[in-house]
C-alpha angles and dihedrals in degrees: 000000000000091000090052091050093050093050091052100038098092094051095043094045090059102034098043090062111118113278131163122000124338111268093015121118117237135169139218125174108324095338130094112194148166132185142205142198120305094031098291113150137180125205139177111205120197110214116226090191087066096046090264090280092109125064135193123219113214134183121192139187105056123081096190096062112118106153136025143166132188139210125207116201089336097311110120127217125206115271117251132202116238133191113211121209135169125266136169111000096355094301112160111222135181134166151128143229114276123231116236090251093051091050091050092049093048089054098045102030131095109219131024119199119191120198119190141160089268099047144288138280137180127219131193113235092203106129094015093112092057092045092046093048093050093046090049091049092050089049091053089055094052114105093006132112118257092271116050112236124212119249116244113272115262115237092206094058110136118240120212122186099221144359123238111247134185125202094264097048122114090206130083137152143206138182125244121231090270092051098257113147120236125192119212124201116196124182142032120320107253134171111298095017094108090058091048093048093048092050091049091050091049093048095047098044088219124161093204134064118188115207125208103170141134092204136268131165113010092203091061093046091050092054089054090048093053091049094050093051097045093045100046095248124150125220130214129195111225123200092310132026113158142156110345090011089073089065091059091044091052090059095064117108086223114023112206131186135178114244085243096048115126107222112183138187135193140151116288114246086234088066096043103072140289094093135065124280088246091055091049092049092049092052091047091050090051091053091050091050091047097052093043090052088054093050094251120139108257086221083086090071091050092051091049091048091057093060122073117240090248093059135053135222110211116210122220119229089254093052093047091053093043091054092048093240088118123035099178129032113201113216120223116271 
């Protein structure tokens, strides 16, 4: 544990510094963080050395902390012993590696309560999903070339013929004539959809995700895009792929579209008011970095920014290919 803390100390010491409003989640580089009164801060650090799949939970600002536990929406986690030490400019820091379930609950929960030997505090998890997704995305770009490259396909990947589906699910699957599985996502990207899509892709062993979506949460679509690129999965626009859907499409190693596909762009609501100019600029910069990392022309962001969130700019097949959002246009049969 001490070795893990030392390796993360430099990043956390800088990125856990107060930024934004007290109690609000923010992100910088591979760190999502929030802070409270009296210099107490929380951070979730995604670890590039572990492929960004592991994350470290850190609490700073109290050098007498030696044990803590937390509860998310009433569900308790086992207490852990921690060993604070000083980093940066005398900043006391302690923490531990998060389990996959704890990381998922921190992202999708509502209220986090921390109990320790020095007291308790509660933190809202509103906004944590957006901060986590941006920090994870930044982590995925660390140590890579400008354009993210797919990992080699794994020969031992399991193949499953179909995916269980209930009547409310957005996910379905089918097999091609040669028996290859294909996963289909239909609907808006909502909180938790990225996890469901990733699990479906892992379980099926497919190399193709078909997207039928009018948009939704960009942060969820980005998570899908990063997974597609790093796991050698292609993406295909169905009849409709608009707004946030284009972020997922951009992640495909090959990005296919029907000649009749409607691929649409418009300005994100996050850029259209309701937040500070600084917030809007940070989100826009993240979008630019994301599309560049996927080998898509950042002109796409400029085109989207020129269209109000209430309207849509539909790309022609030629435009979609010129921008790199589509690599293969499938002609009608």
